[in-house]
BAGU-400802 format. One record per residue (C-alpha): residue number from 1; residue in three letters; x, y, z. Coordinates in steps of 0.25 Angstrom, whole numbers, plus 5000, padded with zeros to 4 digits. Example, Ala and Ser with C-alpha at 12.3 -4.5 7.8 and 13.67 -1.06 7.14 Angstrom:
BEGIN
+-----+-----+------+------+------+
:   n : res :   px :   py :   pz :
+-----+-----+------+------+------+
:   1 : ALA : 5049 : 4982 : 5031 :
:   2 : SER : 5055 : 4996 : 5029 :
+-----+-----+------+------+------+
END
This chain:
BEGIN
+-----+-----+------+------+------+
:   n : res :   px :   py :   pz :
+-----+-----+------+------+------+
:   1 : MET : 5458 : 5492 : 5325 :
:   2 : ARG : 5460 : 5477 : 5324 :
:   3 : ILE : 5460 : 5473 : 5339 :
:   4 : ALA : 5464 : 5459 : 5345 :
:   5 : VAL : 5457 : 5455 : 5358 :
:   6 : THR : 5463 : 5443 : 5366 :
:   7 : GLY : 5454 : 5438 : 5377 :
:   8 : ALA : 5442 : 5441 : 5368 :
:   9 : THR : 5435 : 5428 : 5375 :
:  10 : GLY : 5437 : 5434 : 5388 :
:  11 : TYR : 5430 : 5444 : 5397 :
:  12 : ILE : 5437 : 5457 : 5393 :
:  13 : GLY : 5440 : 5454 : 5379 :
:  14 : GLY : 5425 : 5449 : 5376 :
:  15 : ARG : 5420 : 5463 : 5380 :
:  16 : LEU : 5431 : 5470 : 5373 :
:  17 : VAL : 5429 : 5465 : 5359 :
:  18 : PRO : 5415 : 5470 : 5357 :
:  19 : ARG : 5420 : 5484 : 5362 :
:  20 : LEU : 5431 : 5484 : 5352 :
:  21 : LEU : 5422 : 5480 : 5341 :
:  22 : GLU : 5413 : 5492 : 5345 :
:  23 : GLU : 5425 : 5501 : 5343 :
:  24 : GLY : 5426 : 5496 : 5329 :
:  25 : HIS : 5438 : 5488 : 5330 :
:  26 : GLU : 5442 : 5475 : 5323 :
:  27 : VAL : 5443 : 5464 : 5334 :
:  28 : VAL : 5451 : 5451 : 5334 :
:  29 : CYS : 5448 : 5442 : 5346 :
:  30 : ILE : 5460 : 5433 : 5349 :
:  31 : ALA : 5455 : 5420 : 5357 :
:  32 : ARG : 5461 : 5406 : 5360 :
:  33 : ASN : 5447 : 5401 : 5357 :
:  34 : PRO : 5440 : 5409 : 5347 :
:  35 : ALA : 5428 : 5401 : 5348 :
:  36 : LYS : 5425 : 5408 : 5362 :
:  37 : LEU : 5422 : 5420 : 5354 :
:  38 : ASP : 5411 : 5414 : 5345 :
:  39 : ARG : 5399 : 5418 : 5354 :
:  40 : ARG : 5404 : 5433 : 5356 :
:  41 : PRO : 5394 : 5442 : 5350 :
:  42 : TRP : 5405 : 5450 : 5343 :
:  43 : ARG : 5412 : 5437 : 5337 :
:  44 : SER : 5409 : 5440 : 5323 :
:  45 : LEU : 5415 : 5454 : 5324 :
:  46 : VAL : 5429 : 5450 : 5328 :
:  47 : GLU : 5440 : 5442 : 5322 :
:  48 : VAL : 5444 : 5430 : 5331 :
:  49 : ARG : 5458 : 5424 : 5331 :
:  50 : ARG : 5463 : 5412 : 5339 :
:  51 : GLY : 5475 : 5416 : 5348 :
:  52 : ASP : 5481 : 5413 : 5361 :
:  53 : VAL : 5490 : 5423 : 5368 :
:  54 : LEU : 5498 : 5411 : 5374 :
:  55 : ASP : 5501 : 5407 : 5359 :
:  56 : ALA : 5511 : 5417 : 5354 :
:  57 : GLU : 5509 : 5413 : 5339 :
:  58 : ALA : 5494 : 5413 : 5340 :
:  59 : ILE : 5492 : 5426 : 5347 :
:  60 : SER : 5502 : 5433 : 5337 :
:  61 : GLU : 5493 : 5428 : 5325 :
:  62 : ALA : 5480 : 5432 : 5332 :
:  63 : LEU : 5485 : 5447 : 5334 :
:  64 : GLU : 5489 : 5448 : 5319 :
:  65 : GLY : 5483 : 5461 : 5313 :
:  66 : CYS : 5478 : 5467 : 5326 :
:  67 : ASP : 5480 : 5481 : 5330 :
:  68 : VAL : 5477 : 5480 : 5345 :
:  69 : ALA : 5477 : 5468 : 5354 :
:  70 : TYR : 5469 : 5467 : 5368 :
:  71 : TYR : 5476 : 5457 : 5377 :
:  72 : LEU : 5465 : 5452 : 5387 :
:  73 : VAL : 5469 : 5438 : 5390 :
:  74 : HIS : 5473 : 5433 : 5404 :
:  75 : SER : 5478 : 5419 : 5408 :
:  76 : MET : 5473 : 5420 : 5423 :
:  77 : GLY : 5465 : 5407 : 5426 :
:  78 : SER : 5469 : 5400 : 5414 :
:  79 : ALA : 5484 : 5397 : 5417 :
:  80 : ASP : 5490 : 5393 : 5430 :
:  81 : ASP : 5501 : 5404 : 5428 :
:  82 : PHE : 5493 : 5414 : 5421 :
:  83 : ALA : 5504 : 5424 : 5423 :
:  84 : ASP : 5513 : 5416 : 5414 :
:  85 : SER : 5502 : 5414 : 5404 :
:  86 : ASP : 5499 : 5429 : 5403 :
:  87 : ARG : 5514 : 5432 : 5402 :
:  88 : VAL : 5515 : 5423 : 5390 :
:  89 : ALA : 5502 : 5427 : 5383 :
:  90 : ALA : 5505 : 5442 : 5385 :
:  91 : GLY : 5519 : 5440 : 5379 :
:  92 : ASN : 5513 : 5433 : 5367 :
:  93 : PHE : 5503 : 5443 : 5365 :
:  94 : ALA : 5513 : 5455 : 5365 :
:  95 : ALA : 5522 : 5448 : 5355 :
:  96 : ALA : 5510 : 5445 : 5346 :
:  97 : ALA : 5505 : 5459 : 5347 :
:  98 : GLU : 5519 : 5465 : 5343 :
:  99 : ALA : 5521 : 5455 : 5332 :
: 100 : ASN : 5508 : 5459 : 5326 :
: 101 : GLY : 5509 : 5474 : 5327 :
: 102 : VAL : 5498 : 5475 : 5337 :
: 103 : GLN : 5497 : 5490 : 5341 :
: 104 : ARG : 5493 : 5489 : 5355 :
: 105 : ILE : 5489 : 5478 : 5366 :
: 106 : ILE : 5478 : 5481 : 5376 :
: 107 : TYR : 5479 : 5473 : 5388 :
: 108 : LEU : 5470 : 5472 : 5400 :
: 109 : GLY : 5478 : 5470 : 5413 :
: 110 : GLY : 5476 : 5472 : 5428 :
: 111 : LEU : 5478 : 5484 : 5438 :
: 112 : GLY : 5488 : 5483 : 5449 :
: 113 : VAL : 5502 : 5488 : 5451 :
: 114 : GLY : 5515 : 5479 : 5452 :
: 115 : ALA : 5518 : 5485 : 5466 :
: 116 : ASP : 5506 : 5479 : 5472 :
: 117 : ASP : 5512 : 5465 : 5471 :
: 118 : LEU : 5502 : 5461 : 5460 :
: 119 : SER : 5495 : 5448 : 5460 :
: 120 : LYS : 5499 : 5437 : 5450 :
: 121 : HIS : 5486 : 5441 : 5441 :
: 122 : LEU : 5489 : 5456 : 5441 :
: 123 : ALA : 5504 : 5454 : 5439 :
: 124 : SER : 5501 : 5445 : 5427 :
: 125 : ARG : 5491 : 5456 : 5421 :
: 126 : HIS : 5502 : 5466 : 5422 :
: 127 : GLU : 5513 : 5457 : 5417 :
: 128 : THR : 5504 : 5454 : 5405 :
: 129 : GLY : 5504 : 5469 : 5402 :
: 130 : ALA : 5519 : 5470 : 5403 :
: 131 : VAL : 5521 : 5458 : 5394 :
: 132 : LEU : 5511 : 5464 : 5383 :
: 133 : ARG : 5519 : 5477 : 5384 :
: 134 : SER : 5532 : 5470 : 5381 :
: 135 : SER : 5530 : 5470 : 5366 :
: 136 : SER : 5530 : 5483 : 5357 :
: 137 : THR : 5515 : 5483 : 5356 :
: 138 : PRO : 5509 : 5494 : 5365 :
: 139 : VAL : 5500 : 5489 : 5376 :
: 140 : THR : 5489 : 5496 : 5383 :
: 141 : GLU : 5486 : 5489 : 5397 :
: 142 : ILE : 5473 : 5491 : 5404 :
: 143 : ARG : 5474 : 5487 : 5418 :
: 144 : ALA : 5461 : 5485 : 5426 :
: 145 : ALA : 5457 : 5479 : 5439 :
: 146 : VAL : 5444 : 5472 : 5442 :
: 147 : ILE : 5435 : 5472 : 5430 :
: 148 : ILE : 5420 : 5473 : 5433 :
: 149 : GLY : 5411 : 5468 : 5422 :
: 150 : SER : 5400 : 5457 : 5421 :
: 151 : GLY : 5407 : 5444 : 5420 :
: 152 : SER : 5421 : 5449 : 5423 :
: 153 : VAL : 5430 : 5440 : 5432 :
: 154 : SER : 5431 : 5451 : 5443 :
: 155 : PHE : 5416 : 5455 : 5443 :
: 156 : GLU : 5412 : 5440 : 5444 :
: 157 : MET : 5422 : 5438 : 5456 :
: 158 : LEU : 5416 : 5450 : 5462 :
: 159 : ARG : 5402 : 5446 : 5459 :
: 160 : TYR : 5403 : 5432 : 5465 :
: 161 : LEU : 5410 : 5436 : 5477 :
: 162 : THR : 5400 : 5446 : 5481 :
: 163 : GLU : 5388 : 5439 : 5477 :
: 164 : VAL : 5391 : 5426 : 5483 :
: 165 : LEU : 5397 : 5430 : 5496 :
: 166 : PRO : 5390 : 5440 : 5505 :
: 167 : VAL : 5401 : 5438 : 5515 :
: 168 : MET : 5415 : 5436 : 5511 :
: 169 : VAL : 5428 : 5433 : 5518 :
: 170 : THR : 5438 : 5440 : 5508 :
: 171 : PRO : 5453 : 5441 : 5507 :
: 172 : LYS : 5460 : 5455 : 5510 :
: 173 : TRP : 5459 : 5458 : 5495 :
: 174 : VAL : 5445 : 5462 : 5497 :
: 175 : ASP : 5450 : 5476 : 5500 :
: 176 : THR : 5460 : 5478 : 5489 :
: 177 : ARG : 5457 : 5490 : 5480 :
: 178 : CYS : 5454 : 5488 : 5465 :
: 179 : GLN : 5448 : 5497 : 5454 :
: 180 : PRO : 5437 : 5489 : 5446 :
: 181 : ILE : 5433 : 5493 : 5432 :
: 182 : ALA : 5421 : 5489 : 5424 :
: 183 : ILE : 5423 : 5480 : 5412 :
: 184 : ARG : 5417 : 5491 : 5403 :
: 185 : ASP : 5428 : 5501 : 5407 :
: 186 : VAL : 5439 : 5490 : 5405 :
: 187 : LEU : 5434 : 5488 : 5391 :
: 188 : THR : 5433 : 5503 : 5388 :
: 189 : TYR : 5448 : 5504 : 5392 :
: 190 : LEU : 5452 : 5493 : 5383 :
: 191 : VAL : 5445 : 5499 : 5371 :
: 192 : ALA : 5451 : 5513 : 5374 :
: 193 : ALA : 5465 : 5507 : 5375 :
: 194 : LEU : 5464 : 5505 : 5360 :
: 195 : ASP : 5467 : 5520 : 5359 :
: 196 : ASP : 5480 : 5519 : 5365 :
: 197 : GLY : 5486 : 5521 : 5351 :
: 198 : ASP : 5501 : 5521 : 5349 :
: 199 : GLU : 5504 : 5523 : 5364 :
: 200 : GLY : 5513 : 5513 : 5371 :
: 201 : ASP : 5510 : 5504 : 5382 :
: 202 : ALA : 5500 : 5509 : 5392 :
: 203 : VAL : 5494 : 5503 : 5405 :
: 204 : TYR : 5481 : 5509 : 5410 :
: 205 : GLU : 5475 : 5506 : 5423 :
: 206 : VAL : 5459 : 5506 : 5423 :
: 207 : GLY : 5449 : 5505 : 5434 :
: 208 : GLY : 5435 : 5510 : 5438 :
: 209 : PRO : 5433 : 5522 : 5446 :
: 210 : ASP : 5432 : 5514 : 5459 :
: 211 : VAL : 5443 : 5508 : 5468 :
: 212 : VAL : 5437 : 5498 : 5477 :
: 213 : SER : 5441 : 5486 : 5485 :
: 214 : TYR : 5435 : 5472 : 5482 :
: 215 : ARG : 5427 : 5473 : 5494 :
: 216 : GLU : 5420 : 5485 : 5489 :
: 217 : MET : 5418 : 5479 : 5475 :
: 218 : MET : 5411 : 5467 : 5481 :
: 219 : GLN : 5402 : 5477 : 5490 :
: 220 : VAL : 5399 : 5485 : 5477 :
: 221 : TYR : 5395 : 5473 : 5470 :
: 222 : ALA : 5386 : 5468 : 5481 :
: 223 : GLU : 5379 : 5482 : 5481 :
: 224 : VAL : 5377 : 5482 : 5466 :
: 225 : ALA : 5372 : 5468 : 5465 :
: 226 : GLY : 5362 : 5470 : 5476 :
: 227 : LEU : 5369 : 5461 : 5486 :
: 228 : PRO : 5371 : 5464 : 5501 :
: 229 : ARG : 5384 : 5470 : 5506 :
: 230 : ARG : 5395 : 5459 : 5506 :
: 231 : LEU : 5403 : 5456 : 5519 :
: 232 : LEU : 5418 : 5455 : 5516 :
: 233 : ILE : 5428 : 5450 : 5526 :
: 234 : PRO : 5442 : 5450 : 5522 :
: 235 : VAL : 5452 : 5440 : 5528 :
: 236 : PRO : 5467 : 5439 : 5526 :
: 237 : VAL : 5467 : 5424 : 5525 :
: 238 : LEU : 5461 : 5423 : 5511 :
: 239 : THR : 5473 : 5421 : 5501 :
: 240 : PRO : 5471 : 5423 : 5486 :
: 241 : ARG : 5471 : 5408 : 5485 :
: 242 : LEU : 5459 : 5406 : 5495 :
: 243 : SER : 5452 : 5418 : 5489 :
: 244 : SER : 5453 : 5413 : 5475 :
: 245 : LEU : 5447 : 5399 : 5480 :
: 246 : TRP : 5436 : 5406 : 5487 :
: 247 : ILE : 5433 : 5415 : 5475 :
: 248 : GLY : 5433 : 5402 : 5466 :
: 249 : LEU : 5422 : 5396 : 5475 :
: 250 : VAL : 5413 : 5409 : 5475 :
: 251 : THR : 5415 : 5414 : 5461 :
: 252 : PRO : 5417 : 5407 : 5447 :
: 253 : LEU : 5431 : 5411 : 5446 :
: 254 : PRO : 5441 : 5399 : 5446 :
: 255 : THR : 5453 : 5400 : 5455 :
: 256 : GLY : 5462 : 5402 : 5443 :
: 257 : VAL : 5455 : 5415 : 5441 :
: 258 : ALA : 5451 : 5419 : 5455 :
: 259 : ARG : 5465 : 5417 : 5462 :
: 260 : PRO : 5473 : 5427 : 5453 :
: 261 : LEU : 5461 : 5437 : 5454 :
: 262 : VAL : 5461 : 5436 : 5469 :
: 263 : ASP : 5476 : 5437 : 5470 :
: 264 : SER : 5475 : 5450 : 5463 :
: 265 : LEU : 5464 : 5456 : 5472 :
: 266 : ARG : 5475 : 5459 : 5482 :
: 267 : ASN : 5481 : 5470 : 5472 :
: 268 : GLU : 5475 : 5483 : 5472 :
: 269 : VAL : 5471 : 5486 : 5458 :
: 270 : VAL : 5468 : 5501 : 5456 :
: 271 : VAL : 5471 : 5511 : 5445 :
: 272 : ARG : 5484 : 5519 : 5448 :
: 273 : ASP : 5486 : 5525 : 5435 :
: 274 : ASP : 5476 : 5534 : 5429 :
: 275 : ALA : 5482 : 5533 : 5414 :
: 276 : ALA : 5469 : 5526 : 5410 :
: 277 : ARG : 5460 : 5537 : 5414 :
: 278 : THR : 5469 : 5547 : 5407 :
: 279 : ARG : 5470 : 5539 : 5394 :
: 280 : PHE : 5456 : 5534 : 5393 :
: 281 : ALA : 5443 : 5542 : 5394 :
: 282 : ILE : 5436 : 5531 : 5402 :
: 283 : THR : 5427 : 5532 : 5415 :
: 284 : PRO : 5426 : 5519 : 5421 :
: 285 : ILE : 5413 : 5515 : 5428 :
: 286 : PRO : 5412 : 5513 : 5444 :
: 287 : PHE : 5413 : 5499 : 5450 :
: 288 : ARG : 5399 : 5499 : 5455 :
: 289 : GLU : 5394 : 5502 : 5441 :
: 290 : ALA : 5403 : 5491 : 5435 :
: 291 : VAL : 5397 : 5481 : 5444 :
: 292 : ALA : 5383 : 5485 : 5441 :
: 293 : LEU : 5386 : 5484 : 5426 :
: 294 : ALA : 5392 : 5470 : 5428 :
: 295 : LEU : 5380 : 5465 : 5436 :
: 296 : ASP : 5370 : 5471 : 5426 :
: 297 : ARG : 5377 : 5464 : 5414 :
: 298 : SER : 5377 : 5451 : 5422 :
: 299 : ASP : 5363 : 5452 : 5426 :
: 300 : ALA : 5359 : 5455 : 5412 :
: 301 : LEU : 5366 : 5443 : 5407 :
: 302 : GLU : 5375 : 5452 : 5398 :
: 303 : VAL : 5389 : 5448 : 5402 :
: 304 : GLU : 5397 : 5451 : 5390 :
: 305 : THR : 5409 : 5442 : 5394 :
: 306 : ARG : 5413 : 5435 : 5406 :
: 307 : TRP : 5426 : 5431 : 5413 :
: 308 : THR : 5424 : 5417 : 5410 :
: 309 : ASP : 5424 : 5420 : 5395 :
: 310 : ALA : 5440 : 5420 : 5394 :
: 311 : SER : 5446 : 5408 : 5387 :
: 312 : THR : 5456 : 5406 : 5398 :
: 313 : SER : 5445 : 5406 : 5409 :
: 314 : PRO : 5445 : 5393 : 5418 :
: 315 : ALA : 5431 : 5395 : 5421 :
: 316 : LEU : 5423 : 5396 : 5408 :
: 317 : PRO : 5408 : 5396 : 5408 :
: 318 : PHE : 5402 : 5382 : 5407 :
: 319 : GLU : 5397 : 5379 : 5393 :
: 320 : TRP : 5382 : 5383 : 5397 :
: 321 : ASP : 5386 : 5396 : 5404 :
: 322 : PRO : 5379 : 5407 : 5396 :
: 323 : GLU : 5387 : 5418 : 5392 :
: 324 : TRP : 5380 : 5428 : 5400 :
: 325 : ALA : 5383 : 5421 : 5413 :
: 326 : GLY : 5390 : 5430 : 5423 :
: 327 : GLY : 5391 : 5428 : 5438 :
: 328 : THR : 5386 : 5415 : 5444 :
: 329 : LEU : 5377 : 5407 : 5435 :
: 330 : PHE : 5371 : 5394 : 5440 :
: 331 : VAL : 5366 : 5384 : 5429 :
: 332 : ASP : 5357 : 5372 : 5429 :
: 333 : ARG : 5357 : 5366 : 5415 :
: 334 : GLN : 5348 : 5354 : 5411 :
: 335 : GLN : 5350 : 5347 : 5397 :
: 336 : ALA : 5342 : 5337 : 5389 :
: 337 : SER : 5341 : 5332 : 5375 :
: 338 : SER : 5329 : 5330 : 5366 :
: 339 : GLN : 5325 : 5326 : 5352 :
: 340 : ALA : 5313 : 5335 : 5353 :
: 341 : ALA : 5312 : 5347 : 5343 :
: 342 : ALA : 5318 : 5360 : 5349 :
: 343 : GLU : 5305 : 5367 : 5347 :
: 344 : ALA : 5298 : 5357 : 5356 :
: 345 : LEU : 5309 : 5358 : 5367 :
: 346 : TYR : 5308 : 5373 : 5366 :
: 347 : TRP : 5293 : 5373 : 5368 :
: 348 : ALA : 5294 : 5364 : 5380 :
: 349 : PHE : 5303 : 5374 : 5388 :
: 350 : ALA : 5297 : 5387 : 5382 :
: 351 : ARG : 5283 : 5383 : 5388 :
: 352 : ILE : 5289 : 5382 : 5403 :
: 353 : GLY : 5282 : 5389 : 5414 :
: 354 : GLY : 5268 : 5395 : 5414 :
: 355 : HIS : 5257 : 5384 : 5414 :
: 356 : VAL : 5267 : 5373 : 5409 :
: 357 : GLY : 5276 : 5375 : 5421 :
: 358 : TYR : 5290 : 5369 : 5421 :
: 359 : TYR : 5287 : 5355 : 5417 :
: 360 : ARG : 5292 : 5348 : 5430 :
: 361 : HIS : 5292 : 5352 : 5445 :
: 362 : ASN : 5282 : 5363 : 5443 :
: 363 : TRP : 5279 : 5364 : 5457 :
: 364 : ALA : 5294 : 5369 : 5460 :
: 365 : TRP : 5292 : 5380 : 5449 :
: 366 : ARG : 5279 : 5384 : 5456 :
: 367 : LEU : 5285 : 5384 : 5469 :
: 368 : ARG : 5297 : 5393 : 5464 :
: 369 : GLY : 5286 : 5402 : 5458 :
: 370 : LEU : 5279 : 5403 : 5472 :
: 371 : LEU : 5292 : 5406 : 5479 :
: 372 : ASP : 5295 : 5417 : 5469 :
: 373 : SER : 5282 : 5423 : 5470 :
: 374 : ALA : 5283 : 5423 : 5485 :
: 375 : VAL : 5296 : 5431 : 5485 :
: 376 : GLY : 5290 : 5441 : 5475 :
: 377 : GLY : 5294 : 5434 : 5462 :
: 378 : VAL : 5285 : 5432 : 5449 :
: 379 : GLY : 5283 : 5417 : 5452 :
: 380 : LEU : 5276 : 5409 : 5441 :
: 381 : ARG : 5265 : 5419 : 5440 :
: 382 : ARG : 5269 : 5425 : 5427 :
: 383 : GLY : 5267 : 5412 : 5419 :
: 384 : ARG : 5271 : 5414 : 5404 :
: 385 : ARG : 5266 : 5422 : 5392 :
: 386 : HIS : 5263 : 5410 : 5383 :
: 387 : PRO : 5263 : 5395 : 5387 :
: 388 : GLU : 5273 : 5391 : 5376 :
: 389 : GLN : 5279 : 5403 : 5369 :
: 390 : VAL : 5290 : 5412 : 5376 :
: 391 : ARG : 5295 : 5425 : 5372 :
: 392 : LEU : 5308 : 5433 : 5377 :
: 393 : HIS : 5305 : 5439 : 5390 :
: 394 : ASP : 5292 : 5431 : 5392 :
: 395 : THR : 5289 : 5428 : 5407 :
: 396 : ILE : 5288 : 5413 : 5411 :
: 397 : ASP : 5284 : 5412 : 5426 :
: 398 : PHE : 5296 : 5418 : 5433 :
: 399 : TRP : 5305 : 5417 : 5421 :
: 400 : ARG : 5307 : 5427 : 5409 :
: 401 : VAL : 5311 : 5422 : 5395 :
: 402 : ALA : 5325 : 5428 : 5394 :
: 403 : SER : 5328 : 5422 : 5380 :
: 404 : VAL : 5321 : 5412 : 5370 :
: 405 : GLU : 5324 : 5406 : 5357 :
: 406 : PRO : 5312 : 5398 : 5352 :
: 407 : GLY : 5315 : 5384 : 5350 :
: 408 : ARG : 5328 : 5385 : 5356 :
: 409 : SER : 5330 : 5391 : 5370 :
: 410 : LEU : 5323 : 5398 : 5382 :
: 411 : GLN : 5329 : 5406 : 5393 :
: 412 : LEU : 5321 : 5411 : 5405 :
: 413 : SER : 5325 : 5421 : 5415 :
: 414 : ALA : 5320 : 5419 : 5430 :
: 415 : GLU : 5312 : 5431 : 5436 :
: 416 : MET : 5309 : 5424 : 5449 :
: 417 : LYS : 5315 : 5429 : 5462 :
: 418 : LEU : 5329 : 5423 : 5462 :
: 419 : PRO : 5343 : 5426 : 5469 :
: 420 : GLY : 5349 : 5427 : 5455 :
: 421 : THR : 5345 : 5426 : 5440 :
: 422 : ALA : 5340 : 5413 : 5433 :
: 423 : TRP : 5337 : 5408 : 5419 :
: 424 : LEU : 5331 : 5395 : 5414 :
: 425 : GLU : 5335 : 5391 : 5399 :
: 426 : TRP : 5332 : 5381 : 5389 :
: 427 : ARG : 5340 : 5378 : 5377 :
: 428 : ILE : 5339 : 5368 : 5365 :
: 429 : GLU : 5351 : 5364 : 5357 :
: 430 : ASP : 5351 : 5355 : 5345 :
: 431 : GLY : 5360 : 5342 : 5347 :
: 432 : GLU : 5362 : 5330 : 5338 :
: 433 : GLY : 5348 : 5325 : 5336 :
: 434 : VAL : 5343 : 5330 : 5349 :
: 435 : ARG : 5341 : 5344 : 5356 :
: 436 : GLU : 5348 : 5348 : 5369 :
: 437 : ILE : 5339 : 5356 : 5378 :
: 438 : SER : 5346 : 5363 : 5390 :
: 439 : GLN : 5339 : 5369 : 5402 :
: 440 : THR : 5347 : 5379 : 5410 :
: 441 : ALA : 5344 : 5386 : 5423 :
: 442 : TYR : 5354 : 5398 : 5425 :
: 443 : PHE : 5355 : 5405 : 5439 :
: 444 : ARG : 5363 : 5417 : 5442 :
: 445 : PRO : 5363 : 5419 : 5457 :
: 446 : ARG : 5363 : 5432 : 5465 :
: 447 : GLY : 5372 : 5431 : 5477 :
: 448 : LEU : 5374 : 5420 : 5487 :
: 449 : PHE : 5359 : 5417 : 5488 :
: 450 : GLY : 5358 : 5415 : 5473 :
: 451 : ARG : 5368 : 5404 : 5474 :
: 452 : LEU : 5361 : 5397 : 5485 :
: 453 : TYR : 5348 : 5398 : 5478 :
: 454 : TRP : 5354 : 5391 : 5466 :
: 455 : TYR : 5360 : 5379 : 5474 :
: 456 : ALA : 5347 : 5378 : 5482 :
: 457 : MET : 5339 : 5376 : 5469 :
: 458 : LEU : 5349 : 5366 : 5463 :
: 459 : PRO : 5341 : 5354 : 5467 :
: 460 : PHE : 5328 : 5359 : 5462 :
: 461 : HIS : 5335 : 5363 : 5449 :
: 462 : HIS : 5340 : 5349 : 5447 :
: 463 : LEU : 5326 : 5344 : 5449 :
: 464 : ILE : 5318 : 5354 : 5441 :
: 465 : PHE : 5327 : 5358 : 5429 :
: 466 : ARG : 5330 : 5344 : 5425 :
: 467 : SER : 5316 : 5339 : 5425 :
: 468 : MET : 5311 : 5352 : 5418 :
: 469 : LEU : 5320 : 5350 : 5406 :
: 470 : ALA : 5316 : 5335 : 5405 :
: 471 : SER : 5302 : 5339 : 5405 :
: 472 : ILE : 5304 : 5350 : 5395 :
: 473 : VAL : 5311 : 5340 : 5385 :
: 474 : GLU : 5300 : 5330 : 5387 :
: 475 : ALA : 5289 : 5341 : 5384 :
: 476 : GLY : 5297 : 5345 : 5372 :
: 477 : GLU : 5299 : 5331 : 5367 :
: 478 : ARG : 5284 : 5329 : 5368 :
: 479 : ARG : 5281 : 5341 : 5360 :
: 480 : SER : 5291 : 5338 : 5350 :
: 481 : ARG : 5284 : 5324 : 5348 :
: 482 : LEU : 5271 : 5330 : 5347 :
: 483 : VAL : 5275 : 5340 : 5336 :
: 484 : ASP : 5281 : 5329 : 5328 :
: 485 : ALA : 5269 : 5321 : 5329 :
: 486 : THR : 5260 : 5332 : 5324 :
+-----+-----+------+------+------+
END
């Protein structure tokens, strides 16, 4: 089938597209900003059309010739009154699907029942489904609660709260029951919904096999992540507004996203209708396994999509944020310009470590090596295989070569004892008449101590990294002049 996917730039859509392609479908990605899809590995395999669900004419043109359309957009965080925006967008999409003869709309909504006095967020999710069903186009609505996957907004909020705060004063919602589901199972349901055929409207409630409280979710995360058991103290005075401000301080979620989510945590979101189990032969994985898989993906730097990918996100990654960034990522970036040849600049940073050392403040690096050895680390004892050449997976003191592009870039992964994971990277880019060289230190902290470690080291970073890059550039320029002279 020719399948349209709205929200292809977002977390769910970005993972759904390759799975549809694997099934042999022709995929049309509809995006407000098509350029955001240019770096996706599957870009050349899909058709991309410009379209905005808030523009009735544009979305109608974008759906032309499509058999099925996935509706995976949400205005939360991008509009002051996201419910109004979602209502208009769903109405435009339903009318466009009907006008183009689309055979079915598949929509991902949220669990919860109206009798539970739904939060504004969940009520809007249900209303969106109702508006989509207002046209003659059949709608399959998949309703899920907390989605657990590397980079998902729910997983990131759970991750930050549990890792950063060993003791938490929490609102009463910490004991509300929910039924989390793994991202891989959500995607399986979304693909399986294509087989609804000529049936009419259908609503399926989906969830994992475990019904747990948010307190239990945080404790399970702590166990899987190897953290001590967390102490949670619920108090009645923490309102959704205060809780969202607190979450905004502890996690990367902006208040515009955190507040609607926190307000929804008062609603019990569990599966009450087993129609999905009857209709689909899918066995969801347990919550603990979903958390372990999400952590493994994050640690292996294999985060396929992230919650900040969405075009409407008010907290997009910084321009230097690598695509694999999941969880907290602290960055120290130094930049310089030089007219030296790229090969000479690459030579200068590729020979770092070993007998050459780190150009400046070698005493500090030696001290760091001694401290690492004292706590059972490898220290600086390993040196390097070759004084100037590097290969993938080579060891350089307490680093290992994670990636290398001769003449262009080098990335080292730290193997010293750290309360987190660290990388050091150099990259050369051609500019107008000059070359721009960047030196970036990345650090993903583990728990509260990891964050304290980063901030404690900041003064040393300022002293060491800036002068180290300046010395690398000087060495590269000397070598470039020497090569020119000979």
